[in-house]
Every structure is written in structure tokens, then in C-alpha cells.
C-alpha positions, -999 to 999 in steps of 0.1 A, spaced: 142 462 291 166 474 317 200 481 303 229 459 312 250 490 316 230 502 345 253 512 374 240 485 397 236 448 390 207 439 368 190 417 394 191 444 421 177 469 395 148 447 386 140 441 423 141 478 431 118 486 401 93 460 413 93 475 448 87 510 435 59 497 412 43 478 441 42 510 463 27 530 434 1 504 427 -7 501 464 -13 539 468 -33 543 436 -56 513 440 -60 519 477 -70 556 471 -95 545 445 -110 519 469 -113 544 497 -130 569 474 -155 542 463 -161 531 499 -168 566 512 -164 557 549 -126 560 551 -122 524 562 -122 491 543 -127 455 554 -99 429 553 -112 413 521 -105 446 503 -69 444 514 -66 409 499 -82 422 467 -58 451 465 -28 428 469 -42 404 443 -45 432 418 -10 444 427 4 409 422 -12 405 388 2 439 377 36 430 390 35 397 371 27 417 339 56 441 345 80 412 352 70 396 318 79 429 301 112 439 318 129 406 325 142 377 304 128 341 307 157 329 329 149 353 358 111 355 355 104 325 379 126 341 406 111 375 403 76 361 403 82 342 435 96 374 451 66 395 439 42 369 453 59 372 487 60 410 485 23 412 477 7 387 501 29 388 532 13 420 546 -23 409 543 -13 376 557 0 392 589 -31 414 591 -54 384 587 -36 365 614 -38 395 637 -75 399 630 -82 362 636 -62 362 669 -74 395 684 -106 403 665 -93 437 654 -72 448 626 -51 479 618 -65 511 605 -57 513 568 -47 545 549 -37 552 513 -2 560 525 15 528 538 32 528 572 70 531 565 78 507 593 54 481 579 69 486 544 104 481 556 95 450 577 74 434 550 99 441 523 128 428 544 109 397 555 98 390 519 133 394 506 150 373 532 124 345 529 129 346 492 167 345 495 167 316 519 142 296 497 163 302 466 197 295 481 187 267 505 158 248 491 153 256 454 173 233 431 166 248 397 173 285 401 204 302 386 215 312 421 229 277 423 256 266 399 249 235 379 278 217 397 264 224 432 229 216 420 240 183 407 259 175 439 228 184 460 206 162 438 230 133 441 231 138 479 193 138 481 191 107 461 216 90 484 196 102 514 164 86 500 184 54 495 196 54 531 160 60 542 150 30 520 173 8 540 153 18 571 120 5 558 122 -28 578 122 -7 610 90 12 602 73 0 634 102 12 656 105 45 636 67 50 637 66 46 675 97 69 678 80 96 657 48 94 678 68 98 710 88 126 694 56 146 685 41 141 719 73 152 737 77 182 714 41 193 720 44 190 758 76 209 757 61 237 737 35 244 764 61 250 791 70 287 783 32 294 780 27 281 816 57 301 828 42 332 814 9 325 832 27 320 865 45 353 861 13 371 853 -4 356 884 26 366 907 29 401 892 -8 409 896 -34 402 922 -24 368 936 -50 340 933 -40 308 950 -62 285 929 -50 299 896 -14 297 908 -18 260 917 -35 253 884 -6 270 864 21 252 884 3 219 880 -1 224 843 36 233 840 46 202 860 24 180 838 39 194 806 74 189 820 67 153 830 51 145 796 80 160 778 106 141 798 88 108 795 81 109 758 116 123 750 131 93 768 109 69 749 117 86 716 155 84 723 153 47 731 133 38 700 156 59 677 187 43 692 172 8 686 164 17 650 199 31 645 215 -1 658 194 -23 636 201 -1 605 239 -1 612 238 -39 616 219 -43 583 241 -20 562 274 -35 576 262 -70 569 252 -61 533 285 -43 528 306 -71 543 286 -97 522 293 -78 490 330 -73 498 333 -111 502 321 -115 466 348 -92 450 377 -105 430 412 -106 445 424 -77 424 399 -54 441 416 -61 475 450 -54 459 438 -20 447 419 -11 480 439 -12 512 424 -30 543 425 1 564 404 21 539 379 -7 536 377 -11 573 370 26 577 341 24 552 328 -7 570 328 8 605 330 46 604 311 55 573 283 31 579 278 46 613 275 81 598 249 68 573 229 55 602 231 88 621 220 107 590 186 89 591 180 81 628 195 110 646 191 138 621 155 129 612 149 128 649 161 164 653 145 175 621 110 163 630 113 174 666 123 209 655 96 210 629 68 201 654 81 225 680 85 253 655 49 250 643 36 249 679 58 279 691 48 299 660 12 295 670 18 307 705 41 336 694 14 349 669 -12 347 697 10 368 720 23 395 695 24 395 658 49 425 658 75 406 678 69 375 657 76 396 626 110 406 641 117 370 648 109 361 612 135 386 601 162 369 622 154 333 611 160 338 574 193 356 581 205 329 603 193 303 578 213 319 550 245 321 571 241 285 583 236 273 548 268 290 536 287 274 565 272 240 557 285 242 522 320 247 535 315 221 562 305 195 537 338 200 518 360 198 549 341 168 563 350 149 531 387 159 535 386 148 571 370 115 560 399 109 536 425 119 563 410 95 588 410 66 563 446 74 555 456 76 592 438 43 600 453 25 570 489 37 579 486 28 616 471 -6 608 498 -15 583 527 -4 606 513 -22 637 505 -53 617 541 -54 603 560 -44 635 586 -72 631 596 -59 597 597 -23 608 618 -32 638 642 -54 618 649 -26 593 651 1 620 624 20 603 606 32 635 616 69 629 606 68 593 571 54 601 568 80 629 575 107 604 549 93 579 523 91 606 531 126 618 527 139 582 492 124 580 483 140 613 496 173 601 474 172 571 444 164 593 454 193 616 455 217 587 419 208 577 408 210 613 425 244 617 408 258 586 374 244 598 379 261 632 386 295 616 355 294 595 335 281 625 347 311 646 337 336 619 303 319 615 296 320 652 307 356 655 283 368 627 255 347 640 258 360 675 260 396 663 227 392 644 210 374 673 220 400 699 211 429 677 176 417 668 170 406 705 177 442 716 153 455 690 127 430 701 130 441 738 125 477 728 94 468 709 82 447 738 86 476 762 64 497 738 37 470 737 37 467 775 33 505 778 4 505 754 -13 476 773 -11 452 743 13 428 762 18 417 798 50 411 816 45 373 817 35 372 780 68 391 771 88 366 791 70 337 775 77 352 741 114 356 749 115 319 757 97 310 725 118 333 705 150 317 718 137 282 712 123 292 678 157 305 666 174 274 679 149 251 662 152 270 629 189 268 631 186 230 637 163 227 607 188 244 584 218 227 601 203 193 600 193 197 563 230 205 555 243 179 579 221 152 564 236 160 530 270 161 546 268 128 564 251 112 534 283 122 516 300 96 537 276 71 521 290 76 486 319 52 491 297 28 510 271 27 482 299 24 456 311 -7 474 275 -20 479 268 -15 441 301 -29 429 299 -61 409 329 -85 408 349 -81 376 350 -118 371 327 -138 349 299 -151 370 305 -186 382 284 -214 366 265 -242 382 286 -273 373 291 -296 403 297 -331 390 298 -359 415 330 -373 402 359 -351 391 391 -364 374 411 -332 378 426 -328 344 436 -291 340 444 -276 306 457 -241 298 451 -231 262 470 -200 250 464 -181 282 475 -145 283 472 -126 315 483 -93 331 474 -79 365 451 -49 368 477 -28 386 502 -35 358 482 -38 326 513 -32 304 533 -60 319 522 -95 307 525 -120 335 516 -149 312 521 -149 274 500 -174 255 507 -202 280 497 -238 270 502 -266 295 484 -296 310 482 -311 345 472 -348 345 454 -367 373 475 -391 394 507 -372 385 529 -348 403 536 -317 382 564 -293 391 566 -257 380 601 -244 381 619 -213 369 633 -179 381 612 -155 401 587 -135 380 585 -163 355 547 -167 359 544 -197 382 523 -179 409 502 -164 382 493 -198 369 483 -208 404 461 -177 409 443 -183 376 438 -220 386 421 -208 418 400 -183 398 413 -153 417 415 -137 382 403 -143 347 427 -143 318 425 -116 291 429 -142 264 427 -179 262 409 -203 284 414 -228 313 396 -261 313 389 -286 341 379 -320 327 372 -304 294 348 -277 308 358 -240 311 368 -233 347 344 -204 352 314 -228 346 320 -246 378 301 -236 409 322 -214 432 319 -235 464 324 -267 444 356 -255 428 372 -244 460 362 -276 477 380 -296 450 410 -273 448 432 -268 479 464 -248 481 492 -244 506 515 -214 502 550 -207 514 537 -183 540 503 -196 550 478 -174 567 463 -186 600 434 -170 618 432 -161 654 416 -191 671 424 -226 680 445 -251 661 414 -272 654 395 -241 641 423 -234 616 425 -270 603 387 -274 598 384 -238 586 355 -235 561 341 -270 568 308 -277 586 303 -304 613 339 -316 611 347 -342 637 379 -342 658 388 -376 644 390 -361 609 411 -332 622 436 -356 639 438 -378 608 447 -348 586 472 -336 612 489 -370 613 493 -370 575 509 -335 577 532 -347 606 516 -321 629 499 -343 654 529 -348 677 537 -311 682 500 -302 685 496 -326 714 526 -310 731 509 -276 731 493 -264 763 457 -271 753 464 -295 724 440 -289 695 422 -261 715 454 -240 718 450 -205 704 475 -199 676 475 -161 682 471 -132 658 479 -146 623 495 -177 640 522 -157 657 524 -182 686 537 -209 662 569 -212 643 570 -209 605 573 -247 600 545 -254 624 522 -230 605 531 -248 572 522 -282 588 488 -269 600 482 -254 565 490 -287 549 466 -305 573 440 -278 564 443 -287 528 444 -325 532 413 -327 554 393 -316 524 405 -346 504 409 -323 474 411 -336 438 436 -309 430 464 -301 455 487 -271 450 519 -267 470 538 -234 467 571 -240 485 549 -255 512 577 -273 530 604 -246 528 603 -240 566 600 -276 578 627 -298 593 640 -328 574 618 -354 591 586 -333 585 596 -328 548 601 -365 544 567 -372 559 550 -348 535 570 -362 506 557 -397 515 522 -384 514 528 -370 479 544 -402 467 513 -421 479 489 -401 458 474 -422 430 444 -403 415 448 -367 426 463 -339 405 493 -324 424 510 -291 413 542 -282 431 562 -250 429 595 -259 445 632 -252 443 644 -283 463 660 -308 439 645 -338 455 609 -326 450 616 -315 414 634 -346 404 607 -370 416 580 -351 397 562 -369 369 561 -338 348 583 -307 350 574 -273 334 600 -246 332 587 -211 329 605 -179 323 592 -143 316 556 -156 314 562 -183 289 566 -221 289 602 -226 278 606 -263 284 586 -292 297 591 -330 302 605 -354 328 636 -347 347 657 -371 325 643 -356 293 651 -320 304 685 -329 316 693 -345 282 683 -313 264 709 -293 285 687 -262 282 674 -237 308 663 -265 332 697 -281 331 715 -248 339 691 -241 367 695 -276 381 733 -273 381 731 -239 398 708 -252 425 730 -283 430 761 -262 435 742 -240 461 730 -271 480 763 -288 479 782 -257 492 793 -263 528 777 -241 555 798 -219 577 
């Protein structure tokens, strides 16, 4: 065993020992074979036999001098070291019909080239493609495995487009093959022009080059069109699935995830996912087909120059892979910065009135500038690494190209290569390096872009944290609601109980009012009643059945709510009133608007019921928005109607009209959260809540007789309303 105290690293010592052993075995076995042959020359099969013997001996040495963890790596390197030289000689013999003259003393140049090529191929394989070797940390290995799994899942989403992708791959292969022939044709033209000119041969070469150019152009255009079509279909499919799953999430999810971030995932990240399949696979397959074709032509022109090219490609692949690892990290940081910037800009622009009223323009500008500075720092760091990467890559490319030109001059002098063949090889070599760089870059970029899919897949896989809705949908619903010892806290504030063992009942045909100070739990009761959340303890019943057993669509058809600040959508007045209903007639819309005392002002609008209300209803006043929201609730003829300060912005006549509608209700369950005395006093049942608990409940007269918390609140509100204005 090699001592760990050896002056050089253990791995390098083991590789150096194997190289020395390989040279000794080569010389000994080769001398023995030459002595047995007696003619001073051996056939090609003897070389393969020699290298097979060398490989077997090296495997035995590896088993003796190395531990079990490094044996697979050393054996792969020994196999490359043993069989790469006879492989090159075999290719040369097949292409040219002649091989090199062999001697017991190996050519130093061939030893250096074969050793360097074997080592570089080995390094690239271990660092770029191998997943199980110790050269990769377990953390990076796990991340790469996860990225590959995500990539396969993205490809799975492309299965419905297999016809489009199949046609695109066919056109891609044909276009790449035609393009590969172009440098070969150029070399033939140069040879014809530099030698004795023959007009027919010249026309044939020009015609072949034109045909290859035309075929490459036509099939490349068809390939691009088919891939773009597949990309568009994939983006539509993923966005639809993601939006569909987002609509199923509980309300707490949207409180924890800001709209700007979700919008970024829905638009930007899904687009990156599509590109990782359609565009990168496009480049990957095209580069692979072209690389195979060019490698065939390069070997037919000169195996020596091809060997030099093979040295350049692993070096560039190793450098590109190192850069890809860094780029993957910075791309994730940029992704987070873009999401933060989008969310901040969206929130500020959407709340411009509030920003302007508090003179917070400068503060928001500073916040936005800070997010841009963080993004700039990431981009600056990425730019520095990119410059270093390009400098090293260009240095290697230029250095090996100069060496290739020197070797090409020697081959031309010896008559092994023509001027046109050298020019064709230079074109092939340039395209070969570019394609190999694309292969390694696309491999890393696919893992990088698929990293954008992590959040998308997390959202696609997320299940709502509510109990699954049942299938109850009775034809007749009374509307009796019961809270039994309900305890609830919001996910963002798990330590603060919004409701503490609340027990109450809402009866059909009665108006129930929830009153109490802010933060008492009134809105929490309403949220639970609409099944925006599930309680941690206790249960809510509707007509004696647990609320979660009712069908989702049925429950929200029977329960309608009007909030203090209702949300209207960009669109017409009619669209907002009939929102969520199918095949709703204009007569129903007008009838609901009359009940809500909205018909008169709607008719005075420029286009009546077809008037656009603007973004979030900005073209209407607060009172008009409340009227439309009440009409939107009444048109559904709900069995349970919830009004949360729904008339706070209305004028007196409109409030009286809405109050008349409430007074006329005979069989519906109405829950009102209000602070106006008139609404509270006329309620059939009043529930006073404070700090998440039901403190008092009863009729107005009963609660006033107790002279408790409701009495004190009523006296306070009475004094405020009686106080003169101005």
C-alpha cells in the first residue's frame, strides 16, 4: 500500500505508479511478442492483445495498492489508458488501410498524447457525468440527482406533444447532417482550385455545397417552428395546471405567499421550464448529431489532428462544468431577486393612493433601489466569473489551435494532407469545439433552468391544508349554523388564539348581529363559516352536519358575503353582479340591483350595465361598490347572508333601502357585523365578542338590562353618534 505520508497526494501517486507500470508492461510484453514473431513487425490484433494483457495486469495492481473506495475510479482510468492507443491505430488502419510501425520502445509523443487524452477524458467523465464517485460531494450529488429527477418530470409533461417533438427531432437530424457536409464540400472546392482546374468537378462540388446549404436551411427552419410550437403548448399546459392547483389552496396559503412571488412562478419560472425541454433538448440533440458526423469526417482527414482536438474538448468541458456549477447558484439568487423586485413593484403600484397619502414615495423608492442593488451585486459577481471563464477558455483554444496548425503544416509537407483538407478540418475543429461546449453547457443549463422548476413543482404538488370537502348537497337547506367549542388561530400567528372555545348558534329567519371591539374574533367567525380555514378544535355544523361535509360549490352557492371593502374585478357592472354564475339573464341582474338600490345610479353610467368599473372598481365610489357587492350577493338568493359593515359607505337612503330588504327576510339566516345602532338594535339576536370569546348574547333589551359589556359599548357608540359635527 502507498503510504499516506508520501510527499504528493495519494491519488496522484497511485495514478503515477499505474502509468509507470503500464509503460513497463508495454515494453516487456511487446519485446516478447516481437521475439516470438521474428519479423520485426506485428499485426494490429497483437496490439489489442498487448493492451488487454496490460489492462488485466493493471487491474491486479490496482486491487493490491488501492482501497475499495478508489478502485472503481482507478480501473476506469486504467481502461482508458490501455485501450485508447490501439483504438486510434485501429481507426487509422480502417480509414487509410495502413498502420504505424510498432517498436518495443513507445513513441514519446504518442505516450504523452494518449496519457493526456485518457486522463482528461477520465476527469471530465468523473466530474461532469459520474454521480457516484468521491470526486463529487454527497451534497452536490444529491442536488444533481434531484435536478435530473425534475428534468425527467418536465420531459414527462411534454409527452402529449410527442408527434410535434418527433417531427422536430427528424428535421433537426436532417438539418444537422446537411450542415455537417458543408465544410467537406468547401475543402473539395479549395483542392480543385489549388490544383489542376477541372470545370465539371468544380461545378459538382459547388452544386453539392449549395444542396447541403439549402437542405440545412430548410430543415433548420422546420425544426425551429416545430420546437416553438411544442414549447408554446408545454407552457400553456403547465401554467394551466399550476393556476388550477393554486385555485384549490386554502386562504392561509395566499396570506403566506405574496401575489408578486406567485405571479413570478406562474409566468417566469414556467417559461424557464419549457425552455429547459424544448430549446435545450433542441441544442443538445443538434450538437450531438453534428458532433458524431464531424468526428467521422475529422478522423477520415487526419487522426493526429483529431487527437489534438480531443485534448482541447475535455479541457473546455471541465472548465465549462466548473462555471456551470457557479452559474446554477447565481441563477437561483437572481430568480429570488427578480421575484422580490416584482412583488415590491406590484404592491407599491397597486397601493399608489396609500403611498401618496402618507408621502411615502421616497421610502418606496429607497426600498426598490435596495432590491435593485442586491440584484446588481449578483450580476456583478456573475460577470467577473464569466470574464475569467472566457479568458481561460480562449487561452486554451488559441494555444491548441496554434499547435494544430503546426502539425497541419508538417502533414502537408509529408503529403498526408492537402490544403483543402486542412481548411475543412479547421472548419470542423471550430464547429466541433463549439458543439462540445454546447453539449456541456446545455447539460449544466438544463440542470440550472430545471432548478427554476423546483418552486413550480412544489406548488403543483401542494395539497390544501383543509379537510377535503364532502359531497353533501341537499335540495333544501334550512341554514341553522352552530359553533361548538371552536378554537382557532391563524397559521401566521399560531400562539395567538383568535377564537377560544366559542359556542354560538345562528337561527334561520333571524337577523344575528356580532358586535364587540376590534380583534374580538368577529371576522374569524365569518372566515370559518365560509370555510376559508378549519378550526384547530371544536366543530361547526350546518343543519346538524359538519360544515366540511358539504360540497364546495354547494356551500358557497348557499353562503354569500358582503365585506366592508368589497373587491370588484376589471370588467362591466353586469359581469361583477353575475360573477360566478352561468347563463344569468339581464332581468335577474336588474332585479338584484334594484333590491340593493343600485339600479338608478347604474342606469346613469355612460354604458349602463355594460360600463367598465375599472381596475378593482376604481371608477366607482366606495358606496357604489358596496351596492354592487350587495347585488352580487342577493342575485344568488343565498340561504345564509353575511354582511360585514356592508353599508358603512352608503348614503342614508341607500342604507334604508338595504335595511328594508333585511327586514323583509323571513326564512334566510342573516349574520351582520355592524357598529351602527339602528342595525344592531333591530337584530333578533346579538352576540358580544371580546378577545376571542363570547362574553354576552341575547336580544337588545336583554343585554341592556344586564348593563354589561354590550351596555357600555352601546352608550359609547350613542355618545359618538349624538356628538355634533364641526
